[in-house]
N, C-alpha and C positions, 0 to 999 in steps of 0.2 A: 404912957398912958395916953397922952394929948393926941400921938400918932395914931393910936390903935381907935381910938373913939372916932377919929376924922375918916379913919379907913372905913369905920361901920357906917357911919353916916353917909361917907360915899357910895358904899354898896347899897345901902337903903335907898338912897335918891335915885341911884340907877336901876334897882328894883322897881320903883315906883312909875320910873317911866318906860321899863321894858314893858311891863305887864300889859298896860293896855294896850301896846303894839303886838304882841303876840297875840292879845284876844282878838283883836282886830284880824290880825292875820288868819288864826285859826278860822274865824267865823268866816272869813271871805272863800278859804278854801273848802268850807264845807258847805257852803251856798254853791260855789261852782262846780262840785261834784254832783250837787243832785241833779238826778235824771228826770227828765220831763217825760210824762207818760204820754205816750203815742196813741190817740184815739183810733181805733180799729177802722179802716174804710175811709178813713179819712183822706188818704195819699200822702205823698210827699212834697213840699213846695220847692220846687224847682227855680221861678222866678217869683219875686215877691217885690214889685217896683210901684211907683205911683202911678204910672199909666197902665199897668197890666200885671197881669198874675198867673201863673202856670203850676198847677197839680199833676203830678202822675200816679197813677193808681194801677198797679198790675194784679190781675187774679190769676191763678193756675190751678187747675183741679186734675187728680189722677183719679181713674177708676180700674177697679177689677171686675168684672161681670163672670159670673159661673153661673149657667144654666142647665149643667149636663144633669140635675136631679129632676128637671120638667120632663112631662110625656112627650113625645115625638109627635101627637096631635092632639086636635082637643074638637068636641062638637058645637056648633053655633046653636043660637038659639033657633033657626027654621032646620036644625037635624041635619047639617052639612058637614062633614068631617074635613077639616083642614091639617096640614102639616105645618110643624113648627121647627122654624131653623134655629136651633138653639146656638148658643154662644159660650166660648170660654177663653176671653182676651184680657188683656192689659193698655188701657188707653190713656195717652195723655188728652183728658176728656176736652177741657175747654183751655184757651187762652184768651183772656180779654186785656186789652191794654187802654185805660183811659187816660185822656189829656184834657184837661178842663181849667176853668180859670173866667177871668173878664178882659173886657179892651174900654180904655178911656175911662167908662163910667162902672161902677161896680153892680149896677143894674142890667148893662149890657154883657150877656155870659156866652159862652161858647162851650161846646163840647166835642172833641173828637176821639174816635175810638177805633181799635182793631179789635175784631170778635172771630173766632176763630173754632169749629167744633171738629176735631181730629177724628172722629168716628166716621163723620162724613166723606171723608176724603175723595175727590174726583168729581163730587158733586157741586152745582152750581153755587150753592149758599154755604160751600165748606169755610170758604173765607168772605169777611165783610168788612171794608173801610164805610164809615160812616158820620154823621154827626150831626148837630142843630144849632140852629142861634137863639137865643131868647131876650125877651126885654121886660123887666118887672116894673110895670107902672105902678104899682103898689101891691099890698097884700090881697087885695081884690081881684089884680087883674096882671096875670103873666103870660104875655104872647108869646108863642116861639113859630121858627119854621126849620124845617129839615125832616131827617128821619126821625121818627118818634113812635112809640106804641099808640095803636090804637086802645082807648078808654073801655074796654069791653070787659074786663076782670080784674080781680084786686094784684094777681101776680104780675101784670104789665104797668105796674106803678113803682116800680124801682128798687122791688124788696132784696132780688137776686144779689147774692148767694144765700139770703139768711132765710132760707125755706127750710120746712121739714125735711123735704125730699130733696136735697140739694141739686141733683142733676136731672130733675125731672118733673113736671106737673102731673098731678092726679088725672086719671083719665077723663072723669067725670069734665074739669076745665079744658083739657085738650080738645073736647068735642065742641064748646061753645065759643071759645075765647079767639079773639082777633090775633092780629100780630104786628109787626113792624113795617111800616111805608113811609114814604115821603108825603108830609101836608103841612098844613097850619094848624094851632091849637091857641085855646086859651084856656088858662085854670088859675084858681085860687081859691081865696076863704069867702064864702058867703058870709058867715057870722062865725062866732067861736064854735070849732069843733065840727061845723059844716061846710064841707069841700066840694069843686065840682071841676070837670076838665071837659072841653067841648072840641071834638077833632073832625075836621074835613080832610081825607086822604084819597091817595090814588085807588087804592084798591084795599084788600083784606091783608094780603102780605104780600111785600115787593121782593122776600127773599128767592133769588133764581129766577125773578122775572125782569125782561128787559122791556124797554119803552114800546117797541111793537108789539108787545103783547097786552098793552093795557086798553082798555074801552074807555069810552067817555064817560062812563058814572064815575061818582066820586061818593065812597060809602062816607055817612054821616053818623058819629057817634057821639052821647051826651052820657055822662056818668055824673051821680053825685053822691057821696059817701060821708058817713061819721066819722070822727076820730078822735078820740080823747086822749091824753097824755095820761099814762099810770104814776 
């Protein structure tokens, strides 16, 4: 009887000692197996050091375009009849590779990218290597230099690929927008919800333009817009 009581007491003590350890082990396993949600479009962290960071963000889009149902010609506003060259093809439409981060100081940031529009194979602007450097003095003043978008319309403020029409802008915006060129700019927040960007660039678009084709004029643009988080 005494031996059985001692045996039961030993099992009880062992159970009390093991249970917290088992609970702790199960909690740690559950915590380690929890997947962290990756924010869309944030890129993949490659280097995260005390003096520098590097993120990699790839974007790849495919497109199938079938225009066989269109008429072979149309009449413009002046009564001229023009032929339409229709298409029916599959394209690896765009491949964009972003490399971004900061150096020495989180306020000193860099962006390098490879951008290609494969539907324009053989043209001068089919493949673009570009980038820029920027330094954020504070939330009101962020200075940048390099290849940047002229602040002419909202589609040039970094929303791609989150457009309603992913691969193209509306016709009205294509008519009056600027494009990408080399220059210097200053941007920031004027007050809560009110932002600005001012840029001095080489031309309206540097895609496919070499330095020998540039003139001595520098387009200047200033844009102010309001934005409120929903």
